[in-house]
Residue, then its C-alpha position, 0 to 999 in steps of 0.5 A: m311337079s318334082w322341083r324338090a325331090r322324086l321319091g321311089i316306092i317299091y310296093p308288093a303287088d297287092g299294095a292298094l294304098d298308093d293314095e296314102y303316099w301321095k298325101l304324105v309329101p309336101p309341094g314340089v315332091t313327087v312319088h313314083i311307085t312300082r310293084i313286085e310280084v307276090p304269090h296269089e295264095d295265102q301268104t305263109i311265113e315261108l312265102l313272105e321270107a322268099q319275097a324278102t330275098s327276091p331279086d325282084i327288089e333290087k331289079a325294081a330299085g334299078d329300074l326306078t332310078i332311070i328317072r333320077l330319084d332322090a331316095v327309094a324305099y322297099a315299102c313292105t313292113s313284114g318283108s323287111f323284119l321277118l328275117g330278123a334284125g339286120s335283114d332290113l339293112d341287107i335289103i338296103q345294101r342290095m337296093e343301093a347297089a342296084a340303084s347306083g348309090v341312090p339312098c334307100t330304106t325299108t319300112t321297118t328301118a324307117a319305123v325304127r328311125a322314126l320311133k327313135a327320133l320321137g324318143a320312144k322306147k316302150l311301145a304298144v304295137v298293133t298289126p293286121y297280122p296273125d300271131e306268128i308274124n307278130a312274134r317276129l315283129e316283136a323280136f325285131l323291135a326288141d333287137s332294135g332296142f325297144q320294149v313291146v309292152a302291148l301287141e294286138g293283131l287282126g289275124l289276117y294273111h290277106g285282104i288287109w287293104g280292105q280294112p277301113a282306117g277305123a279298124a286301125y283306130r279301134l285296134a290301137t285304142e284297145a291295145d294302148v296301155p299307160e306305160a307305152e310311150a308311143m304306138f306303132i301301127s305296122c303294115t303298108n297295106f293297113r289304112t291309117l293316115e286319116v286317123l293318125d291325128a285323132l289317135e294321137q289326141d285320144l291316146g296322148k302319145p305319138v303314133v307312127s304308122a308304116n306308110q307315114a314312117t316310110v315317106w318321112d324317112l324318104l324325105r329325110l334321105a332326100g334332104i326335105r324337112p316337111n312340116l305338114e299338118r294332120l300327119g302326126m307328131l313325126y311330121r312336126i319334129e326336126p329330122t335326125e341325121 
């Protein structure tokens, strides 16, 4: 029952990790997910850019708020960083206008807020993406005030949802370097939730994943202060304004 808050997620149609969102909320908070269309062919940079500017995003935000949500997120990491720093804020403005002022966020915005809340500036980054998308992510993070000291990807344009959580674990342990103050795992379709705590224990540093950061920011926007176990250090700090 949603006696504390209702959270909305706008997910690309190929998103398959709804269960991660359900596990990231405390009692009394419900998650309501809708999807927007994505191309069936290989997702090139050009197609992903078009998705980021699609009016389907704000239409979905407006449709979701019929049920009086407390916060809404566009849950696509690449779709909210590919067009560069500030493009995520443009998406948020479009969503909030369509949602009659309900507070909104994007996964990239949420990840930046989460990493800053943890005090991290030097990052190791792992993704399921190919190099050309990784380059855009590195530029976005640099423009957002971070230094990427290591970056590894799986080279995938599609089928990311089929990767087990162990793939994220192995990639993160291989990519980590001593100077990294935190690890960021990108992509809302890359399963990570069940390995977050193990990664933090083994790496000795905070680990932020796309879905974890998305819901953490939604909860923050809704005025909820979670303190949940096995969801990483991010869920054990006081939320920032």
